[in-house]
Structures are given as C-alpha cells and as structure tokens.
Phi, psi and omega in degrees: 000132179287161175290126186220100180265354182272130177282174179297169184297323179299324180285331175302317179295320178297318183297320182294327179286319189272324191301315178302319178297318180294315181296327179293337182259345191302325183290339184240350178263138174254105187248020176290170171223151176244145187274344185094359177256150179197149178289135183297323182240079183290353177299338177198102173254122186260156173221155183211157176260120184288142177296151174301140183097352179292134181288124173251070183071023182127296170300152181250144183290142173234035183306307185296314181295319180298311184278331175300326182282341189240327187227086177305135182072027185297335180301323180293334177296317179290323178298317177296317182297321176294317183294329179301318179285321181299324185295334187248358183229164183276059180222158173234133180244139187221129175278134179229173180280167182226129184272001176081014176297151180303144181299137174090359180256167180114178188248006188243134169275325175210150176082023175299124181289348185264343181195176184285159172296321175254114181254134187247128184219181177211128172218166176296131176236183179302151184295336179273002184250135175266317177195162178228154179222134170280138185286158183283176176300158355273007182298317170246115186264354186257191186292352182276348183308127175082353185291143184242131180238119175270154178276109182288350179272349179278164178267115180254012178293125187307320187282336185232353183243203181276147184283118184295322180298314180303314183287324178296318178298315180302313184289326174299323177303312176299316185296336178270349176116001180275138177265194183282155179252152175278348185271126187291334179277348181289145176296331183273014170296148191290343185235150175284113181230356179186167173282131185222106183263349185227166179272147171274171176303321180295317176300318183295317180296325180296310182291325181287335175292341179264312188245354185075170173288164177301135183250144176299152181281176185297326180293319180290320177300316185284327189239347185063044190278039173271002173227158181297325180298332180254024184305136180282123180279113184253015182302324184290348181277349182287132176276182179295341178273004178078019183239153174213142175231122179250112179260171174061035174272164190209124168266115189273347180194159183298339182266357184270138173239154173241138179243138177230153178230141180217141174257130184298126183284167179290342182273008183300147174264002178104358177231147173240120178249124180244128181236131174247121187238121166246352175309127177071006182241326181190184178267002184302135168269117191271155173210134175233147173228143181241132181238155172271181185296334179279355180089013178273137180288127180260318181195168179208165176212141185210154178220070183293149175074007179263156181251079186086118182202177179226130179236148183226137176233141185234136173242124178268159173069030178282150185236140180308136180093345176289151181248135177231152176245142182236127179246124179246145181195183175275143178275346183231149179266357182272216186299332183270020183273012177208151179155170179281152178205174174231155182233129181236138175239139182219111174255002183264192182256346180272146177289155177256135172287151178299156176292129180286145177291156179297154178281114181245019185294123175228123179292157178306139178239162173296146173298139175248004183287332179066016177084002179206174183205155177280356179295136175209153178224155182277125172254169183305323184233002185196166172276141184250125179244141173279167180193190181297138174242132177238123172234109186063236180262004181265125180228141175190172180279132182196185179209176190211168172255128188255157183289314190210151176297343179293330185262099182250347174207130187260126179262325184271139176235150177298157178298151179099191188280357183286129176229143183216096186260136175240116179272110186240149173241127187247141177230126180269000000 
C-alpha cells in the first residue's frame, strides 16, 4: 500500500468546514486524552530491544534485522523518543538489556531484572498499521504492559518510508499512558499525517496530566540551589571515609542548574573526585563544573548528546578546610536536557561504586482494563477507541498508530499466526 494521508473527497469537504474552527482553537484547547494507565514507579521506567527470534506470542521478532537494513543507528532514534517524554514529565526512562524471554511471560509488572518494562519488537502486522503499544498498568497487569510492536512489513527507510522518530514518540506515549489527541499536529494524533520530531503543547499537557511536570529534588526544594548564592552545603554528607553519594537528584529543564558546596574534610588524601551519574538513572546528558571559593572555574567534565552517562572531574592538591563549588546541569539543550542523576564526592583513597538505581520492582497484578477503556481520541470522521490487541497468543489492552483515516477497521491479516485486532466504535 502506498503512503496515503489524504482522506476521501467527502472527508475533504468535511475537513475544509472543520479545519479553520479547529486551528483557531488549537492554541487554547487541550484535546489530549489519558488512558487511565500509568507506571507505578515513574522514577525509573526501563525499555529494551528484544533480540531477533524472541517469541511475540508465537511469531518471532525481527526488529534488529528490519531496522538494521533500513535505518542505520536506529537505536538512537528510540533513545531520543524516550528522552522527549522524559524532558517534560516527572518520569525517568532508562535503556536496559533484554534476555529474549517470550513476550508476556515472567513475574514482574515493573522492574524485571531480565528486560525492560517497555519491550520493543517487530513482527508483520496489518498493512494499515505502523505500530501498536500495550497500555501500562493497571490496564495491563502482566509482563505485556507497555510493550511496543512495530510493523516489520512497513518501509522505514527515511527517504521513502515512514519516519521512525515520529512513530517511536507516538508509541512511547501510549506505553506511558497517553491516549490519542484531537489535534492533527500533535504526535499523539491517531493517524500518521506528517513527520513530527517534537511534542506539541497538547502532547505535553497529556503526559503531565498523568505524571505532572518535572519536579525539583529535595535539595532544591530545601535550599533553592539554582544559584551559587544558594548552593546546597553537602559537607555533612561526607562519611569518615571522605565520601558522599547523593541520589535522587533532578535537572528539571535544559536551562536549569544545581549548585552544591563542600568543605574539604580533614581526612582528605589531597584529591577531590566529583562524579555526576545519569547512567542507569535517566536519559540526561550530564555536565559538571568545579569552582574555587573565589568563583574561578577550575575544571569541568561533560558528555553531550549521550542518553544517560557518567562524567568525572578531579582536583589535585586540595587542603582540609578549603571550600569548593560544584555546578551540575545538562550537557545538551535538546531532548537529553532533563532527567534524574546522582552526585558523588570522594576525598578518600577507595573507589566508589556507582549509585544503584531505585528499586522499582512490582509483581504481576491482575489486568484492570476489562478488555476496554474510556480512552478516546478524535479522528477525522469518527471517535477512536482503544481495545484488545491480540498478536499470536499475546493479548492485552492497547492502541496503535494508523497509516490513513481511510483505514478504520482491518479485515485482512498477514499470513501465519499473527492477528492484530482493533476494536473500534464509529460515529458518523
């Protein structure tokens, strides 16, 4: 099927009547929808790419082979898509490894040590479908919650096919609990109608209605440490070994900085090692700068363009009683400009282990979706409802991004055991 974003002629006339009114309202109307699902522990939601050959209810995933052939560096596309949502909501997304267990099995609703909370795969789906996503808990209470399946039969070549970034952002939105939007320019619009690399105001309002906007961490709330004058004094956090680890810190926006102050302890070995870690904690690209008491920059360390990283800066010849200032921020102004991180100080001789991620383990729970949901979004000619999705033997409540408004219910399915049902209710 060719890419066809134009509706039939009858709909062209309807669009001309409706579109001016909709565009006039888009700036002030919030037409997003929420599905009622949300991750229990948004402090760290993980995602993973399933290995090729992983059973997706019987059919096996060809994610790597499909995208390797069409989109070089495709993993970064998904990292960017995750970071786009993380930047505007009080959630942290982290890529982890995947052991290839069959989709939907296991004992964890969230926090499975063997694979991501959101698992990304690809199998052949209906020709009118670009990708599908199972909604998060509690709508899906088992291991399938949040999982995303791309259509391996579609063309993902950037120059001639569908834009992978647009679809990845859309499906991450569903996996996090956002439903379809009535606004045609929103990434969460039910149909693919343009390349969309960023979120609209409506998309942002949708995700923030579930998780809120990013919130300052406890140190910032207590001290207002976004300026040097209000730097948070962390000297009391140093142990007898001359080390301190501060977890659960948060850069809330690319323009936000956090300041910390420390006095060199008497147990110093003569060196100060400062580490800023977002590795395994978020998609934030970290940057630290160290200043002396007079405000002069001594050194810095940065990792721009990375999706979660760790940077370390060292000052030699420190003396007990000296005061130093540490400035933490994002290394990039784009999607990786916000996220959770940890800060470590080491005046001792022993190495420090990385800050461990928070415990987000949630055992499987019963599904609460009941096979349907109140989520709905406005389509050009009808209301769009999510419903049960079945792929092989895997079933759960979910939704998808469709190729064209012409395709509102799919009758044809690919050969083999793959089935992909969309339960829709249409209103003329």
